N, C-alpha and C positions, 0 to 999 in steps of 0.2 A: 406462617411464614411464606412469603412469595418465592417463587422459583427464580433461579439465576438464569438470565436470558443470554443465549448465544445466537448471534445473527450470522448466517452464512449467506452472503450476497453474491458469491462467485459460483458459477455452475460447477457442480461436482462431476467427477468422472462417471461414466456409465457404470451402473451397478452399485455405486456408493449410495448408502441409505442414511439420511440425516437422523432417522429414528434410532439408529444404532448409537449415535452420540447421546441422544436423550436417555437411552437405556443405561448409560454408564453410571448415572447417579440420579436418585429420585428428585433432587433439587434442581435439576437442569431442565430448561425449556429451550428447544431449538426452533428457531424460525428460519426456514429455508426459503429464500426469496431471490433466486438468481437474477441478476441484472442482465438485461439485453437492451442496452442503450443504442440509440441511433449513432451511426458513424460520425455525423456532424457534431453530436454532443460530446463524444470522446475527443474529437479533434479540438474542439473549443477548450476542453479542460487543459490540454497540453500546451495551448498557445496563447491563452488569455491571462491577464493579471487577475488575482483572486477577487478583487472587488467587482469584476464584471461577470463572475461565474454564477451569480445567484439565479440567472435564467437557466443555466445548466442544471442546477439542483432541482428545478421543476421537472426534469426528465425522469427523476427517480420514482419508482412505483410507491404508492402509499404504504404498502406492506413494509418496505425497507425503512421509510421515514418514521413510521409508527414504532417499529421494533427498536430503532435507535434510541428512542426516549427511555427505554428500559434496559437496553443491552449493557452487559458488563464486558462481553467479548464480541468483537466483530471480525469476521473473516471475509476478505474480499480484495478487489483490485481498485475499484473506484468508490469514492465516498462523496457526500455532498460537501460543498464548500464551507458550510457552517456546521461541520461535523461536531466540533467541540461544544457548541451551544446545544445542538440537537441531542447529544449523547452525554448527559451529565454524569451518568454512572459508568461510562466506559473506562475500563481499567487495562484492557489488552486489545491492541489492534494487530491482527495477524494479516499481514500484507502479502499477497501472492506474488508480487514482483521481487526481483533480486535487489532492488534499491528502494529508498524511501524519500527521495527528493521530491516526488510528486505530492507528498503529504505536507510539505512546508507551507504552501498557500492556505492549507486548512487550519493552521495553527497548532497542529499536533505536537511539534517539537517543544512548544512552550507549555503544554498541558501535562498533567500527571498521568500520562498514558504510556504503558509499556508497548513498544512497537517491535514486532519481529517481522522478518522478511524471509524470502526463499532464496537467499544468497547461495549460489553454487548448485542449486537443484538442476538447472538446465545447462550447466557449463559443458557437459559432454555433448549433448545433442547440438548445442550452438556451435561448439568447436568443430564438430563433424560437418555442420552446414557450411562453416567458413572454409573448411578444406574442400568440400564439394564445389563451392563457388570458385575457389581458386583454380581447381582443376578444369572446371567448365570454361573459365576465361582463358587460362593458359593454353589449354588444348583446343580452343576455338570450337567447342561443341556446338554452339548455336549455328555457326557457319556450316559445319559438317552436316548437321541435321537438315538445314535448308537445301544444301546440295543434294542430299539423299532424297528429299521430297521431290526435287526437280529432276531426279534420275540422272544427275551429273556425277560422274565418278572421276574426280580429280584429287590429286594429292594437295594437301595444305601443309605448308611448313609451320612448324611450331617448335619452340625450344623444350629441352628437357627440364623438369623441375629439379632433378638431382643436381646438387652442387649450387643451386641458386640461393640467394639471400632473401629471407623473408623478414620484413620489419613488422613488429608487433608493438602497438602503443598500449601500454597498460598490461601488467602481469597479475591481474586479479584472477578470479576463478576461471573465467572464460579464456583469457589470454594464456594462462598457464596450461590449460588443456590444449590450446592451439599449438603451443610449443611442443608438447609431447607428441602430438600427431605429426607435426612438421618434421620433427627429428626422424621419424620413421621413413620419411620420403627422402 
């Protein structure tokens, strides 16, 4: 009996060992082929209609394309535009993004493939980044740093955040975390 193939095409965190996944069950084979596509290739994916993305698929390393032919599980961020054709045995697509809209041009929603995503995993760090940027803008940090570099010590007027109104569009995982942090201010 052949082993069940798991393709990991997204770089794993430092110290993570794909062999540990293989060791979980004797019938598992793990192919670790992290993608490092050119920026122009990833921009094309997000901005082009599906029928024009076949050129983009040529950017994928042969190890990924070969593994897809046998993979039952694929874990990653980006996949070839003809994923459904290339991966006839694919049963589970573990998407590292929080959404799955980028998989629509690949035909995944119409295939018999279970799709999971990382919804909510990055909600807290993204919300913290939103609040950081809000403070940077509101408190004019870039202007203050520029004056400091120029050795100019002058006061800059800026409003207090306390008592201000913050508009948040969408109360998904990230928006809900932003609300929690904003209430503290």
